[in-house]
C-alpha positions in Angstrom: -51.6 114.7 -17.7 -51.2 117.3 -20.4 -49.4 120.6 -20.0 -52.7 122.3 -20.0 -54.0 120.1 -17.2 -50.9 121.0 -15.1 -51.6 124.7 -15.6 -55.0 124.4 -14.0 -54.0 122.3 -11.0 -54.3 124.0 -7.6 -50.9 125.5 -6.5 -50.7 123.1 -3.6 -51.0 120.1 -5.9 -48.2 121.6 -8.1 -46.0 121.7 -4.9 -46.8 118.1 -4.2 -45.6 117.1 -7.7 -42.4 119.1 -7.2 -41.7 117.5 -3.8 -42.3 114.0 -5.1 -40.2 114.5 -8.2 -43.1 114.1 -10.6 -42.2 117.4 -12.3 -39.2 119.6 -12.2 -39.2 123.4 -11.7 -38.2 123.9 -15.3 -40.9 121.6 -16.6 -43.5 123.4 -14.5 -42.3 126.7 -15.8 -42.4 125.4 -19.4 -46.0 124.3 -19.0 -47.0 127.9 -18.0 -44.8 129.6 -20.6 -46.5 127.4 -23.3 -49.9 128.5 -22.0 -48.8 132.1 -22.0 -47.7 131.8 -25.6 -51.0 130.4 -26.6 -53.4 132.5 -24.6 -51.9 135.8 -23.4 -52.2 137.4 -26.8 -56.0 137.0 -26.6 -56.4 138.5 -23.1 -53.3 140.8 -22.5 -53.0 139.8 -18.9 -49.2 139.6 -18.6 -47.7 142.7 -19.9 -44.0 142.2 -19.2 -42.4 138.7 -19.5 -38.8 137.7 -18.7 -38.4 134.1 -19.8 -34.6 134.1 -19.4 -34.8 135.3 -15.8 -37.5 132.8 -15.0 -35.6 129.8 -16.5 -32.5 130.7 -14.6 -34.4 130.8 -11.4 -36.1 127.5 -12.2 -32.8 125.8 -13.0 -31.4 127.0 -9.6 -34.4 125.5 -7.9 -33.9 122.2 -9.6 -30.3 122.2 -8.4 -31.4 123.0 -4.8 -33.9 120.1 -5.0 -31.2 117.7 -6.3 -29.0 118.6 -3.4 -31.9 117.7 -1.0 -32.3 121.3 0.2 -35.5 121.8 2.3 -38.6 122.6 0.3 -39.8 126.2 0.6 -43.4 127.3 1.0 -43.9 128.3 -2.7 -41.1 126.2 -4.3 -41.0 126.5 -8.1 -44.5 128.1 -8.4 -44.5 130.7 -11.3 -45.8 134.1 -10.2 -46.3 137.5 -11.9 -46.4 140.7 -9.9 -49.0 143.5 -10.3 -47.5 146.3 -12.4 -48.0 148.7 -9.4 -45.4 146.6 -7.4 -41.8 147.6 -7.9 -39.7 144.6 -9.1 -36.0 144.9 -9.2 -34.5 145.0 -12.8 -38.0 144.5 -14.3 -40.0 147.2 -16.1 -42.7 148.5 -13.7 -44.9 151.2 -15.3 -47.8 151.7 -12.8 -50.0 151.7 -15.9 -48.8 155.3 -16.6 -47.0 156.7 -19.6 -44.9 158.8 -17.2 -43.2 155.5 -16.0 -43.4 153.7 -19.3 -39.6 152.9 -19.2 -39.1 152.8 -15.5 -37.0 149.9 -14.2 -36.7 149.8 -10.4 -33.4 149.0 -8.6 -35.1 147.2 -5.7 -38.0 144.9 -4.9 -41.1 145.6 -3.0 -41.2 143.6 0.3 -44.0 141.4 -1.1 -41.8 140.5 -4.1 -38.9 139.6 -1.8 -41.1 137.4 0.4 -42.5 135.6 -2.7 -39.1 135.0 -4.1 -37.5 134.0 -0.8 -40.3 131.5 -0.5 -39.3 129.8 -3.8 -41.7 131.4 -6.2 -40.4 132.1 -9.8 -41.0 135.6 -11.0 -42.0 135.5 -14.7 -43.2 139.1 -15.3 -45.8 141.7 -14.5 -49.6 141.8 -14.7 -51.7 144.6 -16.2 -53.4 147.3 -14.1 -55.3 150.5 -14.7 -53.3 153.8 -14.5 -52.0 154.0 -10.9 -54.5 151.2 -10.0 -57.5 153.7 -10.3 -60.7 152.0 -11.3 -62.0 148.5 -11.6 -61.6 148.2 -15.3 -58.1 147.3 -16.4 -56.9 149.5 -19.3 -54.1 152.0 -19.8 -52.3 153.8 -22.6 -49.1 151.9 -22.1 -50.3 148.3 -22.6 -54.0 148.6 -23.6 -56.9 146.6 -22.2 -57.0 143.2 -20.4 -60.0 141.0 -21.5 -62.0 138.6 -19.5 -61.1 134.9 -20.2 -64.7 133.9 -19.9 -65.9 136.4 -22.5 -63.3 138.4 -24.5 -65.8 141.2 -25.1 -66.1 141.8 -21.3 -63.8 143.4 -18.7 -61.8 141.4 -16.3 -62.4 144.0 -13.6 -59.6 145.7 -11.7 -57.3 147.0 -10.6 -55.7 143.6 -10.1 -57.3 142.6 -13.4 -54.3 141.3 -15.2 -53.6 139.0 -12.2 -57.2 137.7 -12.1 -57.3 137.1 -15.9 -53.9 135.3 -15.8 -55.0 133.0 -13.0 -58.3 132.2 -14.8 -56.5 131.4 -18.0 -54.0 129.1 -16.4 -51.0 131.4 -17.1 -49.9 131.4 -13.4 -51.0 129.5 -10.3 -50.7 132.4 -7.8 -50.5 136.2 -8.1 -50.1 139.2 -5.9 -52.5 142.2 -6.0 -53.7 145.2 -4.0 -57.1 146.4 -2.8 -58.2 149.9 -2.0 -61.9 149.9 -3.0 -62.1 146.3 -4.2 -59.1 145.7 -6.5 -58.5 142.2 -5.2 -62.1 141.2 -4.8 -63.7 142.8 -7.9 -61.5 141.1 -10.6 -61.6 137.8 -8.6 -65.4 137.9 -8.9 -65.3 138.8 -12.6 -62.8 136.0 -13.4 -64.0 133.1 -11.3 -60.9 133.1 -9.0 -60.3 133.8 -5.4 -59.1 137.1 -4.0 -58.6 138.1 -0.4 -58.5 141.6 1.0 -56.6 140.9 4.2 -56.9 142.9 7.4 -55.0 146.2 7.3 -51.4 145.4 8.2 -51.6 141.6 7.6 -49.4 141.9 4.5 -47.0 144.8 5.1 -46.5 147.3 2.3 -43.0 148.6 1.6 -41.9 150.9 0.0 -44.9 153.0 0.8 -45.3 156.8 0.3 -48.2 156.8 2.8 -47.2 154.2 5.4 -50.0 155.2 7.9 -52.8 155.1 5.4 -55.2 152.2 6.3 -57.4 151.7 3.3 -55.0 150.3 0.7 -53.7 146.8 1.3 -51.7 144.1 -0.5 -53.0 140.5 -0.7 -53.0 137.2 -2.5 -55.0 135.8 -5.5 -55.3 132.2 -6.6 -57.8 129.7 -7.9 -58.6 128.1 -4.6 -59.0 129.2 -1.0 -56.3 126.7 0.1 -53.9 128.3 -2.3 -54.7 131.8 -0.9 -53.9 130.5 2.6 -50.7 128.9 1.3 -49.6 132.2 -0.3 -50.6 134.3 2.7 -48.3 132.1 4.9 -45.4 133.4 2.7 -46.3 137.1 2.4 -47.9 137.9 5.8 -46.0 138.7 9.0 -44.7 141.9 10.5 -42.0 144.2 9.2 -40.6 147.1 11.3 -40.6 149.4 8.3 -44.3 149.2 8.2 -46.0 150.9 11.2 -49.4 149.2 10.6 -48.0 145.7 10.6 -49.9 143.0 12.5 -47.4 141.4 14.8 -48.9 137.9 14.6 -46.9 135.0 13.0 -48.1 133.9 9.5 -47.7 130.3 10.5 -51.4 129.9 11.2 -52.1 130.0 7.5 -50.2 126.8 7.0 -52.8 125.0 9.2 -55.7 123.0 7.7 -58.8 124.9 6.7 -61.4 122.3 7.6 -63.9 123.4 10.3 -67.4 122.5 11.4 -69.7 125.5 10.9 -72.8 124.0 12.4 -74.7 126.6 14.4 -72.5 129.5 13.2 -74.6 132.6 12.7 -74.2 134.3 9.3 -75.7 137.7 8.2 -76.9 137.6 4.6 -77.0 141.1 3.2 -78.4 141.3 -0.3 -77.5 145.0 -0.9 -75.4 146.1 2.1 -78.0 148.6 3.1 -79.8 149.5 -0.1 -77.1 149.9 -2.8 -78.3 148.9 -6.3 -77.3 145.4 -7.4 -78.1 143.8 -10.7 -80.9 141.3 -10.5 -78.9 138.5 -12.2 -76.0 138.9 -9.8 -78.4 138.5 -6.9 -80.0 135.5 -8.5 -76.7 133.7 -8.7 -75.7 134.5 -5.2 -79.1 133.6 -3.7 -78.8 130.2 -5.2 -75.3 129.8 -3.7 -76.4 131.0 -0.3 -79.1 128.4 -0.1 -76.4 125.8 -0.1 -75.0 127.1 3.2 -77.8 125.2 4.9 -75.8 122.1 4.1 -73.0 123.4 6.3 -75.5 123.8 9.2 -75.1 127.6 9.3 -77.8 129.8 10.8 -78.3 132.3 8.0 -80.3 135.4 8.8 -81.1 138.2 6.3 -80.0 141.4 7.9 -78.0 144.5 6.9 -75.1 146.1 8.9 -75.3 149.8 9.4 -72.8 151.3 6.9 -74.5 154.7 6.6 -71.4 156.9 6.6 -69.1 154.5 4.7 -69.5 156.2 1.4 -68.6 159.6 2.7 -65.6 158.2 4.6 -64.3 156.3 1.6 -64.6 159.2 -0.9 -63.0 161.7 1.5 -60.1 159.5 2.5 -59.5 158.2 -1.0 -59.4 161.7 -2.4 -57.0 162.8 0.3 -54.8 159.9 -0.4 -54.8 160.4 -4.2 -53.8 164.0 -3.8 -51.2 163.1 -1.2 -49.5 160.5 -3.4 -50.1 161.8 -7.0 -50.8 165.5 -6.6 -47.2 166.7 -7.2 -46.9 164.3 -10.2 -50.0 165.7 -11.8 -48.6 169.3 -11.5 -45.5 168.1 -13.4 -47.3 166.0 -16.0 -50.8 167.4 -16.3 -51.4 166.0 -19.8 -50.4 162.4 -18.9 -53.2 161.4 -16.5 -56.6 160.0 -17.4 -59.6 162.2 -16.5 -60.9 160.0 -13.7 -57.6 160.2 -11.8 -57.4 164.0 -12.4 -60.9 164.3 -11.0 -60.0 162.2 -7.9 -56.8 164.3 -7.3 -58.7 167.5 -7.7 -61.3 166.2 -5.2 -58.4 165.8 -2.7 -57.1 169.3 -3.3 -60.5 170.8 -2.5 -60.8 169.1 0.9 -60.5 171.1 4.1 -59.1 169.9 7.4 -62.6 169.7 8.8 -63.6 167.3 6.0 -60.8 164.9 6.9 -61.4 165.2 10.7 -65.1 164.5 10.1 -64.3 161.4 8.0 -62.1 160.1 10.7 -64.7 160.6 13.4 -67.3 158.9 11.2 -64.9 156.0 10.5 -64.4 155.4 14.2 -68.1 155.3 14.9 -68.6 153.0 11.9 -66.0 150.6 13.1 -67.5 150.4 16.5 -71.0 149.7 15.1 -69.7 147.2 12.7 -67.8 145.4 15.3 -70.8 145.2 17.6 -72.8 143.8 14.7 -70.2 141.1 14.2 -70.4 140.1 17.9 -73.7 138.6 16.8 -72.7 137.3 13.4 -69.4 135.7 12.8 -69.5 136.4 9.0 -71.4 138.6 6.6 -72.1 137.4 3.1 -73.1 139.7 0.3 -72.3 140.4 -3.4 -68.7 141.2 -4.3 -69.8 143.3 -7.3 -73.0 145.1 -8.1 -72.9 144.1 -11.8 -71.9 141.4 -14.1 -68.6 141.8 -16.1 -69.5 144.6 -18.5 -68.5 145.7 -22.0 -64.7 146.0 -22.6 -65.2 149.4 -24.2 -67.0 150.9 -21.2 -64.5 152.7 -18.9 -66.8 152.3 -15.9 -70.5 151.5 -15.0 -72.7 154.5 -15.2 -76.1 153.0 -14.1 -77.4 150.0 -12.3 -81.0 148.9 -12.6 -81.9 152.4 -13.9 -80.1 154.2 -11.1 -77.6 156.7 -12.5 -74.2 156.8 -10.9 -72.3 160.0 -10.3 -68.7 159.0 -10.7 -66.3 156.1 -11.7 -66.3 154.7 -8.2 -70.0 154.5 -7.3 -70.5 151.0 -8.8 -68.0 149.5 -6.3 -69.8 150.3 -3.1 -70.3 146.6 -2.3 -66.5 146.5 -1.9 -65.4 149.9 -0.8 -68.0 150.1 2.0 -66.1 147.2 3.6 -62.7 148.7 2.9 -63.3 151.5 5.4 -64.0 149.1 8.2 -60.6 147.3 8.0 -62.2 143.9 8.2 -60.9 141.0 6.1 -63.1 140.2 3.0 -62.8 137.3 0.5 -64.2 136.9 -3.0 -64.9 133.3 -3.8 -66.6 131.9 -7.0 -70.3 131.4 -6.5 -71.7 130.6 -10.0 -72.3 131.9 -13.5 -75.0 134.1 -15.1 -77.2 132.7 -17.8 -74.7 134.1 -20.3 -71.8 132.3 -18.7 -70.3 135.2 -16.8 -68.7 134.6 -13.3 -70.2 135.9 -10.1 -68.5 135.9 -6.8 -69.7 135.8 -3.2 -68.1 138.2 -0.7 -67.4 136.8 2.8 -66.5 139.4 5.5 -65.1 138.3 8.8 -64.5 139.6 12.3 -61.7 142.1 12.8 -58.4 140.5 11.9 -59.9 137.0 11.7 -58.4 136.4 8.2 -58.0 132.7 9.0 -61.6 132.3 10.0 -62.7 133.9 6.7 -60.5 131.5 4.8 -61.9 128.5 6.7 -65.5 129.6 5.8 -64.5 130.4 2.2 -63.0 126.9 1.9 -66.2 125.3 3.3 -68.3 127.3 0.8 -65.9 126.3 -2.0 -66.5 122.6 -1.4 -70.3 123.1 -1.9 -70.2 123.7 -5.6 -66.6 123.6 -6.9 -67.5 126.4 -9.4 -63.8 127.3 -9.6 -63.1 124.1 -11.6 -65.0 125.6 -14.6 -62.3 126.7 -17.1 -62.8 129.4 -19.7 -63.3 128.2 -23.2 -61.3 130.2 -25.8 
């Protein structure tokens, strides 16, 4: 097996090799560092790299293993953290020139949990400025390219993470999702991204601890690796008031399940949003394969009528709440779309926010009743194929003009407001070789069920095995 072959193994297979002594932690790290040296300059996915720190950690792991210490959940797996996630003694910029030289003195909770589970931190992955937008570029590090077509975007805001996974630079990555930032880049890069239920992966530190739309979650190349990683990063924390109190141990169980007779809602456009014809063509082909699982697939749309208003109001409120003061201090150091979003928040009235909360409650109740009938909803992750690297955001779909930088992400953000878990899993490729993902939405807090269904779908076509060709 070559170093390159090792880099594209599923993470759980790497763990088996470590546990059997087939490869050491240092050797596994070296395989990935070699791949980073060869490929990262082409795609710009990992923007901060600390080889010395990673080697020191890997050597410590090899020493632990030689002393017969128990294997941890993620033992020796290289990981890079999204550049929105504070990482102790490692440059963390949030994609903003304001924080270009910021080095935190503490870890985010998710970083602690990954490291305590044996993962080896190697660096940071690129993100748009403050994670705003599903196209990964900023003035600090530049643009991240799609490994399957270097002239196309990798998506965002966890774009660096998705591109790094697709290119074999790392086997697992953390990310975050507000309006689609784990799902969108996963779809664009032929990897897997899970938006967990709100509170499944606690967020700390967090300037807005009660805000429900932004979540942290895992990315990997297979659904089984997502479940593995979730078993390490999920679980309650008393500093996080929205924490789900359930044990994460369920995610260490097997994902195999019989789906014969399970009712699935197939929603082509989530209630009439524009979707590129080629995206729909790829997904329709993949959906037909669900008959092999014995599922009962019915074409029907959930009622998400107020979701757009709810998302725009709550997001604008959150942007002003978290970034408004910073904009006043550094007005010339923000990109225009972020300024627009913050100004939207400043213009809100109390009645706007209270209306959004009432609508969100009604939406949640309707959506939950819909899912009493259907255990899962399947639909497009993204409304378009990966687009030109020089285009900041999509401005029209099928001739329909879009009014702002968020409108092309409705297929993701409409689900964000419901709080339900949603998975992006590879579904196929366009005629031009661009990845397309299928979105699987599960019942409230049934993250494990979503992973089981995603795993079953993944076995139908094994699209994830198709590597990018540089």
